[in-house]
C-alpha positions as CSV (number, residue, x, y, z in Angstrom):
1,M,-4.0,12.4,5.3
2,R,-3.0,9.1,3.9
3,R,-6.1,7.3,5.3
4,W,-9.3,8.5,6.9
5,S,-9.1,10.0,10.3
6,L,-10.5,8.5,13.4
7,C,-13.5,10.8,13.3
8,C,-14.8,8.8,10.4
9,V,-14.9,5.5,12.3
10,T,-18.5,5.8,13.7
11,M,-19.9,7.1,10.5
12,L,-18.3,4.3,8.5
13,I,-19.5,1.5,10.7
14,A,-23.0,2.8,10.6
15,A,-23.0,3.1,6.8
16,A,-21.2,-0.1,6.0
17,A,-24.2,-2.4,6.0
18,L,-26.3,0.0,3.9
19,A,-24.2,1.8,1.4
20,Q,-21.0,3.6,0.9
21,A,-20.7,6.5,3.3
22,P,-21.1,9.9,1.6
23,T,-17.9,11.9,1.5
24,T,-16.5,14.9,-0.2
25,P,-14.8,14.8,-3.6
26,G,-11.4,15.3,-2.0
27,T,-11.5,11.9,-0.3
28,L,-13.8,10.0,-2.6
29,K,-12.6,6.6,-3.8
30,V,-15.9,5.5,-5.5
31,Y,-18.8,7.7,-6.6
32,T,-22.3,6.6,-5.8
33,P,-25.0,7.0,-8.6
34,E,-26.5,9.9,-6.7
35,E,-23.1,11.7,-6.6
36,I,-22.4,11.0,-10.2
37,G,-25.7,12.7,-11.1
38,Q,-25.0,15.7,-8.9
39,I,-21.4,16.4,-10.0
40,S,-20.8,18.0,-13.4
41,V,-18.7,16.6,-16.2
42,D,-16.4,19.6,-16.0
43,D,-15.8,19.0,-12.2
44,F,-15.0,15.3,-12.9
45,F,-12.5,16.4,-15.5
46,A,-11.0,18.7,-12.9
47,F,-10.6,15.8,-10.5
48,L,-9.1,13.8,-13.4
49,R,-6.5,16.4,-14.2
50,Q,-5.6,17.2,-10.6
51,P,-6.2,14.0,-8.7
52,E,-6.2,13.9,-4.9
53,P,-3.8,11.4,-3.2
54,G,-5.0,7.9,-3.6
55,Y,-6.8,6.8,-6.7
56,Q,-9.1,9.8,-7.3
57,N,-8.2,9.8,-11.0
58,T,-9.5,6.2,-11.4
59,A,-12.8,7.1,-9.6
60,A,-13.2,10.2,-11.8
61,R,-12.7,8.2,-15.0
62,R,-15.3,5.6,-13.9
63,A,-17.7,8.3,-13.0
64,L,-17.2,10.0,-16.4
65,R,-17.8,6.6,-18.1
66,A,-21.1,6.2,-16.1
67,K,-22.2,9.6,-17.3
68,A,-21.3,8.8,-20.9
69,D,-23.2,5.5,-20.7
70,A,-26.3,7.2,-19.4
71,D,-26.7,9.9,-22.1
72,A,-25.7,10.1,-25.7
73,A,-25.2,13.9,-25.8
74,T,-23.1,13.8,-22.6
75,R,-21.1,11.0,-24.1
76,Q,-20.2,13.1,-27.1
77,Y,-19.2,16.0,-24.9
78,I,-17.0,13.8,-22.8
79,L,-15.4,12.3,-25.9
80,E,-14.6,15.7,-27.3
81,Y,-13.3,17.0,-24.0
82,A,-11.1,13.9,-23.6
83,T,-9.8,14.1,-27.1
84,D,-8.9,17.8,-26.8
85,L,-7.0,17.0,-23.6
86,A,-5.2,14.0,-25.1
87,T,-4.0,15.9,-28.1
88,D,-2.9,19.1,-26.4
89,G,0.9,19.1,-26.4
90,R,0.9,21.9,-23.8
91,V,-0.8,19.7,-21.1
92,A,1.2,17.7,-18.6
93,M,2.0,14.1,-19.4
94,A,0.0,12.7,-16.5
95,E,-3.1,14.6,-17.6
96,R,-2.7,13.5,-21.2
97,S,-2.2,9.9,-20.0
98,Q,-5.4,10.1,-18.0
99,A,-7.3,11.2,-21.2
100,F,-5.8,8.3,-23.1
101,Y,-7.2,5.9,-20.4
102,L,-10.6,7.5,-20.4
103,L,-10.9,7.2,-24.2
104,A,-9.9,3.6,-23.9
105,E,-12.5,2.9,-21.2
106,L,-15.2,4.6,-23.4
107,R,-14.1,2.3,-26.3
108,D,-14.0,5.2,-28.7
109,P,-12.9,3.7,-32.1
110,E,-12.1,7.2,-33.4
111,A,-9.4,7.5,-30.7
112,V,-7.4,4.6,-32.1
113,P,-5.6,6.5,-34.9
114,M,-4.7,9.3,-32.5
115,L,-3.3,6.8,-29.9
116,A,-1.4,5.1,-32.6
117,D,0.1,8.4,-33.7
118,V,1.3,9.0,-30.2
119,L,2.7,5.5,-30.0
120,F,4.6,6.0,-33.3
121,D,5.6,9.6,-33.1
122,E,5.6,10.9,-29.5
123,R,9.1,11.7,-28.3
124,H,8.7,11.0,-24.6
125,P,8.6,7.2,-23.7
126,T,6.1,7.8,-20.8
127,L,3.4,9.0,-23.2
128,R,4.2,6.2,-25.7
129,S,3.8,3.7,-22.9
130,A,0.5,5.2,-21.8
131,A,-0.8,5.1,-25.4
132,A,0.3,1.5,-25.7
133,W,-1.6,0.5,-22.6
134,A,-4.7,2.4,-23.8
135,L,-4.6,0.7,-27.2
136,G,-4.5,-2.6,-25.4
137,Q,-7.7,-1.8,-23.5
138,M,-9.5,-1.0,-26.8
139,K,-9.5,-4.7,-27.8
140,T,-10.0,-3.9,-31.5
141,A,-8.2,-5.4,-34.5
142,E,-6.9,-1.9,-35.5
143,A,-5.5,-1.2,-32.0
144,E,-3.8,-4.6,-32.0
145,D,-2.3,-4.0,-35.5
146,A,-0.8,-0.7,-34.2
147,L,0.7,-2.4,-31.2
148,R,2.3,-5.2,-33.3
149,E,3.6,-2.6,-35.8
150,A,5.2,-0.6,-33.0
151,L,6.7,-3.7,-31.5
152,E,8.8,-4.2,-34.5
153,Y,10.7,-0.9,-34.4
154,E,10.3,0.5,-30.8
155,E,13.8,0.7,-29.2
156,D,12.9,1.9,-25.7
157,D,12.8,-1.0,-23.2
158,Q,10.2,0.6,-21.0
159,V,7.8,1.2,-24.0
160,L,8.4,-2.3,-25.3
161,R,7.4,-3.8,-22.0
162,W,4.1,-1.9,-22.0
163,I,3.4,-2.8,-25.6
164,R,3.8,-6.5,-24.8
165,R,1.6,-6.1,-21.7
166,A,-1.0,-4.3,-23.8
167,L,-1.1,-7.1,-26.3
168,D,-1.5,-9.6,-23.5
169,A,-4.3,-7.5,-21.9
170,G,-6.1,-7.2,-25.3
171,A,-6.1,-11.0,-25.7
172,A,-7.5,-11.7,-22.2
173,P,-11.3,-12.0,-21.8
174,Q,-13.0,-9.5,-19.7
175,E,-14.1,-10.8,-16.3
176,L,-15.2,-9.5,-13.0
177,T,-12.0,-8.8,-11.0
178,E,-11.3,-9.4,-7.3
179,Q,-11.8,-5.7,-6.6
180,H,-15.5,-6.1,-7.0
181,K,-15.7,-8.5,-4.1
182,V,-15.8,-7.9,-0.3
183,R,-13.8,-10.4,1.8
184,F,-14.0,-11.0,5.5
185,W,-11.0,-11.9,7.5
186,L,-10.7,-13.1,11.1
187,V,-7.5,-11.5,12.5
188,K,-6.1,-12.9,15.7
189,D,-3.3,-11.2,17.6
190,W,-1.9,-12.5,20.8
191,L,0.7,-11.6,23.4
192,R,2.0,-13.7,26.4
193,L,3.1,-11.7,29.4
194,R,5.2,-12.9,32.4
195,N,5.5,-11.3,35.8
196,S,8.9,-12.1,37.3
197,G,8.3,-9.7,40.3
198,P,5.8,-9.2,43.1
199,R,2.0,-9.0,42.6
200,A,1.1,-6.2,40.3
201,T,-2.3,-4.5,39.8
202,N,-3.8,-2.4,37.0
203,V,-1.3,-3.8,34.5
204,E,-1.5,-1.8,31.2
205,F,0.2,-2.2,27.9
206,R,-0.4,-0.9,24.3
207,R,-1.2,-2.9,21.3
208,Y,-1.9,-2.0,17.6
209,F,-5.3,-2.8,16.1
210,P,-6.4,-2.6,12.4
211,V,-7.6,0.9,11.7
212,I,-11.0,1.6,10.0
213,D,-10.3,3.4,6.7
214,D,-10.9,3.1,2.9
215,E,-9.0,-0.2,2.9
216,Q,-10.9,-2.1,5.6
217,I,-13.8,-1.9,8.1
218,V,-13.3,-3.6,11.5
219,L,-16.8,-5.0,12.2
220,G,-16.0,-6.2,15.7
221,R,-13.2,-6.8,18.3
222,W,-13.0,-9.1,21.3
223,L,-10.5,-9.3,24.2
224,E,-9.7,-12.5,26.1
225,A,-7.0,-13.2,28.7
226,R,-6.2,-16.6,30.2
227,D,-3.8,-17.9,32.8
228,G,-1.0,-19.8,31.2
229,R,-1.0,-22.6,33.7
230,T,-4.7,-23.1,34.6
231,Q,-6.3,-21.6,31.4
232,A,-8.7,-19.8,33.7
233,G,-10.0,-16.5,32.5
234,V,-8.3,-13.3,33.7
235,P,-10.2,-10.0,33.9
236,V,-9.2,-7.8,31.0
237,S,-10.5,-4.5,29.6
238,L,-9.9,-1.8,27.0
239,V,-8.9,1.4,28.7
240,K,-8.6,3.8,25.7
241,V,-7.9,4.2,22.0
242,D,-5.3,6.6,20.6
243,F,-5.1,7.6,16.9
244,E,-1.7,8.5,15.6
245,K,-0.5,10.3,12.5
246,D,0.7,7.1,10.9
247,E,-2.9,5.9,10.8
248,N,-2.6,3.3,13.6
249,L,-5.2,2.7,16.3
250,I,-3.3,2.1,19.5
251,H,-5.4,0.4,22.2
252,T,-4.4,0.5,25.9
253,I,-5.3,-2.9,27.4
254,R,-5.6,-3.5,31.2
255,L,-5.3,-6.6,33.2
256,A,-6.8,-6.3,36.7
257,S,-3.8,-8.0,38.3
258,M,-0.9,-10.4,37.7
259,E,0.5,-12.7,40.4
260,P,4.2,-13.4,41.0
261,E,5.5,-15.8,38.2
262,Q,2.2,-15.7,36.5
263,E,2.0,-15.9,32.7
264,V,-1.1,-14.5,31.0
265,T,-1.9,-14.8,27.3
266,V,-4.0,-11.9,25.9
267,T,-5.8,-12.6,22.6
268,I,-7.3,-9.9,20.5
269,T,-9.7,-11.0,17.7
270,A,-11.0,-8.7,15.0
271,V,-13.5,-9.4,12.2
272,V,-12.4,-7.3,9.2
273,A,-14.3,-6.6,6.0
274,R,-12.0,-5.6,3.2
275,H,-12.7,-4.2,-0.3
276,P,-9.6,-4.5,-2.5
277,K,-8.2,-1.4,-4.2
278,P,-8.2,-1.2,-8.1
279,A,-4.9,-2.1,-9.7
280,P,-2.5,0.7,-10.8
281,V,-2.9,1.9,-14.3
282,P,0.6,2.0,-15.8
283,P,2.8,3.7,-16.5
284,C,3.7,5.4,-13.2
285,P,6.7,7.7,-14.0
286,L,8.8,8.8,-11.0
287,A,7.8,12.1,-9.4
288,G,9.9,14.8,-7.9
289,V,10.2,15.2,-4.2
290,N,7.9,18.2,-4.3
291,D,5.3,16.4,-6.3
292,Y,4.5,13.9,-3.5
293,P,1.9,14.6,-0.8
294,D,3.3,16.0,2.5
295,W,2.4,12.8,4.3
296,A,4.4,10.7,1.9
297,T,7.7,12.7,1.5
298,P,9.0,11.7,5.0
299,Y,9.2,8.1,3.8
300,L,11.9,9.1,1.4
301,A,14.3,9.5,4.3
302,S,17.3,7.3,5.1
303,T,17.0,6.1,8.7
304,A,18.8,3.8,11.1
305,M,16.2,1.1,10.4
306,V,15.8,1.8,6.6
307,P,19.3,2.9,5.5
308,A,18.5,4.2,2.0
309,G,21.9,6.0,2.0
310,D,23.9,2.8,2.5
311,P,26.5,2.4,-0.3
312,A,25.3,-1.0,-1.3
313,V,21.7,0.3,-1.5
314,R,22.7,3.3,-3.5
315,E,24.7,1.2,-5.9
316,H,21.8,-1.2,-6.5
317,A,19.3,1.7,-6.8
318,G,21.6,3.3,-9.4
319,R,21.3,0.1,-11.6
320,L,17.6,0.2,-11.3
321,L,17.3,3.8,-12.3
322,A,19.5,3.2,-15.3
323,R,17.0,0.7,-16.6
324,T,13.8,2.6,-16.1
325,Q,12.2,5.8,-14.7
326,D,8.9,4.1,-14.0
327,A,8.1,3.6,-10.3
328,Y,5.9,0.5,-11.0
329,E,8.7,-1.1,-13.0
330,I,11.3,-0.3,-10.3
331,V,9.1,-1.8,-7.5
332,S,8.5,-4.9,-9.7
333,E,12.2,-5.4,-10.3
334,I,13.0,-5.0,-6.5
335,V,10.4,-7.7,-5.7
336,R,11.8,-10.0,-8.4
337,V,15.2,-9.7,-6.8
338,L,13.9,-10.4,-3.3
339,K,11.9,-13.4,-4.5
340,A,15.1,-15.0,-5.8
341,L,17.0,-14.6,-2.6
342,P,17.6,-17.6,-0.2
343,F,15.4,-18.2,2.8
344,P,16.7,-18.7,5.4
345,P,19.9,-16.7,4.7
346,T,23.1,-18.6,3.9
347,E,24.9,-16.7,6.7
348,K,24.1,-15.4,10.1
349,W,23.5,-11.6,10.2
350,G,25.4,-11.4,13.5
351,S,28.5,-12.7,11.7
352,H,28.6,-9.6,9.5
353,P,28.3,-6.6,11.8
354,E,29.8,-4.4,9.1
355,L,26.8,-4.9,6.9
356,S,23.5,-3.0,7.1
357,V,20.3,-5.1,6.9
358,P,19.8,-4.4,3.2
359,A,23.4,-5.0,2.3
360,F,23.3,-8.4,4.1
361,V,20.0,-9.4,2.5
362,L,21.2,-8.6,-1.0
363,Q,24.3,-10.7,-0.5
364,Y,23.1,-13.6,1.7
365,G,19.3,-13.6,1.7
366,G,17.2,-12.9,4.8
367,L,14.1,-13.3,6.9
368,G,10.7,-11.8,5.9
369,S,10.9,-8.5,7.8
370,Q,14.6,-8.0,6.8
371,A,13.5,-8.3,3.2
372,A,10.8,-5.7,3.8
373,V,13.5,-3.3,5.2
374,T,15.5,-4.0,2.1
375,C,12.7,-3.2,-0.2
376,A,11.8,0.0,1.6
377,A,15.5,1.2,1.5
378,L,15.8,0.5,-2.2
379,C,12.5,2.2,-3.0
380,R,13.5,5.3,-1.0
381,A,17.0,5.4,-2.7
382,C,15.2,5.4,-6.1
383,G,12.9,8.3,-5.0
384,I,9.8,6.2,-4.2
385,P,8.2,6.8,-0.7
386,A,8.0,3.5,1.1
387,Q,6.7,2.6,4.6
388,L,7.0,-0.7,6.5
389,T,3.7,-2.3,7.3
390,Y,2.8,-5.5,9.1
391,Y,0.2,-8.2,8.5
392,P,-0.8,-11.0,11.0
393,G,1.0,-14.3,10.9
394,A,2.7,-16.4,13.5
395,G,4.2,-13.1,14.4
396,P,3.8,-9.7,12.8
397,A,5.1,-10.2,9.2
398,G,6.6,-7.3,7.3
399,M,5.5,-6.0,3.9
400,V,6.0,-2.6,2.3
401,D,3.6,0.1,1.1
402,V,5.1,2.0,-1.8
403,Y,3.7,5.2,-3.1
404,L,3.1,5.2,-6.9
405,P,2.6,8.6,-8.5
406,G,-1.0,9.2,-9.6
407,Y,-2.2,6.1,-7.6
408,G,-1.3,6.2,-4.0
409,Y,0.0,3.5,-1.7
410,Y,0.4,0.0,-3.1
411,R,1.3,-2.9,-0.9
412,V,3.7,-5.5,-2.1
413,Q,4.8,-8.9,-0.6
414,T,8.6,-8.9,-0.1
415,A,9.5,-12.1,1.6
416,P,12.3,-14.2,-0.1
417,G,10.9,-17.1,-2.1
418,V,7.3,-15.8,-2.2
419,A,7.7,-12.1,-3.0
420,F,5.3,-10.7,-5.6
421,V,3.6,-7.6,-6.9
422,P,-0.2,-8.1,-6.5
423,E,-2.6,-7.5,-9.4
424,Q,-4.5,-5.1,-7.2
425,G,-4.0,-3.1,-4.1
426,F,-4.3,-4.1,-0.4
427,L,-3.1,-7.7,-0.5
428,L,-3.6,-8.7,3.1
429,P,-5.1,-7.0,6.2
430,R,-2.6,-5.0,8.1
431,I,-2.3,-4.7,11.8
432,L,0.1,-1.7,11.9
433,N,2.2,0.8,10.0
434,M,5.7,1.4,11.3
435,P,5.9,5.0,12.5
436,L,8.9,6.9,11.1
437,E,9.9,7.8,14.6
438,A,10.3,4.1,15.4
439,E,12.9,3.8,12.7
440,T,15.6,5.2,15.0
441,N,16.0,1.6,16.3
442,P,17.9,-0.5,13.7
443,D,16.4,-3.7,15.0
444,G,13.0,-2.4,15.8
445,Y,11.4,-4.1,12.7
446,M,11.8,-7.5,14.5
447,M,9.3,-6.6,17.3
448,P,7.4,-3.6,16.0
449,Y,5.1,-2.9,19.0
450,H,6.4,0.5,20.2
451,S,5.5,3.7,18.5
452,G,6.4,7.4,18.5
453,G,9.6,8.2,20.3
454,D,9.5,5.2,22.6
455,K,12.9,3.3,22.9
456,A,11.3,0.2,24.4
457,W,7.9,-1.3,24.8
458,V,6.7,-0.4,28.3
459,V,4.3,-2.2,30.6
460,L,2.7,-0.1,33.4
461,S,1.4,-1.1,36.8
462,D,-0.7,1.4,38.7
463,G,0.5,4.0,36.2
464,R,4.3,3.4,36.6
465,P,6.7,1.4,34.4
466,N,7.0,-2.1,35.7
467,P,10.2,-3.8,34.2
468,S,9.2,-7.1,35.9
469,I,6.4,-7.7,33.4
470,R,7.7,-8.4,29.9
471,S,6.6,-10.2,26.8
472,R,7.2,-14.0,27.2
473,N,8.0,-14.4,23.5
474,L,11.2,-12.4,23.6
475,V,14.3,-14.3,22.3
476,Q,16.1,-14.2,25.6
477,D,13.1,-15.9,27.2
478,G,13.4,-18.9,24.8
């Protein structure tokens, strides 16, 4: 599963104030000191070599570093194991790269000549890039000299970029990063309903809520409903909670009744505690379709909403792939293009019915959620799974979760003028992930409140659809 299942909710709330909830190695994101003591070095290396979806490899490296810091003999064993892994030409590139990063985190000076040899002599640019990044983390004069020497004769653009980033990282002072902090967010979501028909009782509708998972813990939720004219309170209750495969919690909310021509505003408030995800450790070479987790591969598809097969999208993706085969680099370039686009667009989308949303955005600019659709389409066309996700704003604002090989989902801001790739994961709290089934509606990203196979957002009254009760903030309602 991409994120924790609903059965974890109760356990996680109870453990949140005390300590991290105990989990199994398959779903661990951070190891507690007790777990580090109980799990062997060999097992941690197994996690490092065959990481679970998410950032299991990062957690395993940090656990190995903790073991090395606690005992000199263990440190020597870890160094020898990592060196053997790093120098074994029969081992997969991803595994060798993880060994490079571990040696860098352990600040092993004897690893510098080996990493320099990889940077100078290794044929594959992905390994040269990984060696460059590891040398930058060493923060020694010998490592910096090797990077500057390689900078003079390296011809591959991708490797050159990582050499420059490594030099920048080596020069920066070490400080506590944002990922060590917990932040609290007050998330407010509201919906105004209008009843244009006769009196209705037991009025029910569905609404997304932030899910509790490894990204965020929802500490509390409140429901409030008020009459739009008198501001008097209206009885409101939570009927049930459904958990769907796209990791959304869908709450069914019930108003006791609605009078003719009555407008009611329902406000849902949530207090969310969030712990940011560590930054990706580059490089992130593109993976094959069969190398992605089962839950990520569907988000490579071209759909009515995210037309990854559109000719304009394919053409732009081809130019990106000609420049680099690194997923992080591709996403960064897509975000750079989106940031430079005009907002609002220079043309009206309705004036160009022949263009898909991405084709229109790339030519004329676009709105925030249109740019998110464009980013998702370009990522999928390049072979990177991407899912639309929404965070709270004046309305639900679109961003994109992209799947980086060896790391997991990484959320990027895609709105024209302000788009950027964050320095760590989980930029803003999300309120929902767009289900793949909902992508059958080309315009559904503009009001993403339906889920599954629904073709329209439905309000029920006494268990039956009531078309007289609709959202007051629809365009046709002004």
